[in-house]
C-alpha positions, 0 to 999 in steps of 0.5 A: 749708825753708831747709836744704833749699833751701841743700842743693839750691842749694849741695850740688854745690859743697861750698862756703860759699854767698856773700852773693848765694846766701844772698839767693837762698835767703831770697827763694826760700823766702819766695816759696814761703811766699807762693805757699802762702797766695796764692789758688790761681791766683796761687799757681801763677802765682808758681811759674811766674814764679819757676821761669822766673827760676831756670831758667838758674842753679838748674834743680833749684830751678826744677823743684821749683817747677814741681812744686809748681805742678803739684800745686797745680793740682788746687786750680784749680776751672775746668777751662779755667783748669787747662789754660791754666796747664798750657800755661804749666807745659809751656812752662817745664818744657821746658828743664828736662826735655823728657820731664816736660814732655810728661808734663804734657800727658797731664792736659789735656783734649781738645776744648772751645773752646780746643785746650790740647793743640795749645797745649802741643805748640806750646810743646815745638815752639817749644822744640825749634826754639830747640835744633835739636831734631826739631820734625817728630817732636814736631808728629806726637806732638801730633797723635797725642795729639789736639792738632788745631789745631796752629799748628806743623802749619799753619806746617810745611804752609805753609812746605813747600807750595813748598819740598817738596810731598811733605812738605807732602802728608805733613804735611796727611795727618797733620793730616786724620787727627787731625780729630775727626770725632766731635765737631768744633767750629767752630774745628776746621772752620775750621782744617781748611778753611784747611789744605785750602786750602794743599793743593788744588793739590797733592793733588786727592784728599786735598783732596776727602777733607778736603772730604768730612769738612768737608762732613759735619761742617758739615751735622751737627746735633752742630755747635753753630753759628749758621745764618749761620755754618754757611752762610758755612762751606758757601759757603767749601766750595762755593768750594773744590770750585769751584776744583778743578772747576766740574763737580764742584761741580754734582755736589756741589750735586745731591747735597747740597741744603744747598750749593745753599741756602747759596749761594742764601740771603740772610743777614739784614741785620746788626743794629747792636750797641748798645755803645760802642766805644773813646772817639774824641775830635774833634781839639782839638790846635789849641784853646787850653788854657782852651777845651779844658779847658772843653770837657772839663769839659762832657762827661757820659760819665765815660770821655770826660771822663777821656780828654780830661783825660788828653789835656789834661795830657799837652800839652807846652805847658802849665805844670807847675802846670796839668798837676798840676791837670789830672791830679788832675781826670782822677783824679777823673773816672776814679773816677766810671767804671763798674767796667770794664777802661777804668777800670783802664786810666785809673787806671793811665795816671794813676798812671804819668803822676804817677810820670813827673812825680816826684810820688810822693804823687799817683802813690801815691794813684792806685795805691791807687785802682787797687788798690781797683778791682782788688780790687773786679773780681777778688775771685772768686780765678780767672784771669778774673773776670766783672763784669756781662758785663765780663771782667777778666784778673785774674792778668795785671792784677795782673802789669802792676801789679807791673811798673809799681811795678818800673819806677819802683822804687816799693815797695808799702809806700810806697803802702800796698798790702797785697796777698800776690800783689803782694808776691810779684811784687815779690819775683821782680823782686828775683831777677833782678839777684841771677841776673845777669839783666835784668828782663823787658820791662815795662808794656804796660798803660796806656801 
């Protein structure tokens, strides 16, 4: 493997590789080995991230990594996760080979709750916009390929509505032609209606054609949608018809009793959802340290108690000894929280705060607890794991944890963390300075 990489990296130069080039080669070789041993979704993500870093200086190696990622996707068992990762693959392949990037889209499934085909073509359109390519042609390709809910098409329509009305009409005509009449979903209908609203003042005939299609789809039994949402949609259609011609609305109502019913039926009163929103604590900024600490300790809910303790130890007016003591208390409280994203966030915040306070031992202990919690939440080896109704975006969470370690220049070994995927991400961070790149913006989790 190493000779192959050396050849790919340096054969063109026909020169002896430098020390930095040898380091890059060794890191890429190690990353390939780790990616092949990781759970599939993490291995794909590792290759995508490594390729992103290498694209500028070593495009051949980056392209090879992306092809490895594409091949590995066959091992991802959740179709939506496969397609979501293909969108990322398309985005990273575009600067290397636009035709190959577009070819990847052919493997993405059409239909479904998420329009991954549209998302992938949007990535290609964004790339062409950055490189002054033909974005309009790419938008058309996406619509023709079945990517209906195109953000690029919607933006083009909105931008052209005033600046170039004929272009807006042409764009909407293509959007309407791509509407999946056989099996539209709720999001497809909402997208069509939003864009129809843009065209109402420009082309009445085309707007009415879209309304007719939307109305047929909205009243079809094939559309799986809640009754309240269907009525809301029909009301929106009725409102749009009325804005075009009030008399026309009366005709539609006489021909479509569903419209009349939707406009006159009363919605059932909303039931209060029995769930807990984000913790909102009373303003205790003017309360003394001893009083607010006593208050926090009496809180029965572990999440509320943890949040209150974090707020206390972040006060600028307390001593360093008080800060360390309360932070340790907050860490203990966090471990009693249920297995939720809130618990992960709290542990991340506390670990990061300990690192900022230059208390590496406490930061390491908090990070170990965070790692243990992550392992419990994310033992399904998918992009997203579900635990008792709580969804964990596991690949993203692991990447954010790696970014935290990088921010404070803490090694996983120093924290006694043994995770092959974490190791891979820490190696990717090592690539950036060797490639003369700035480390990506980091840490959006647990501020």
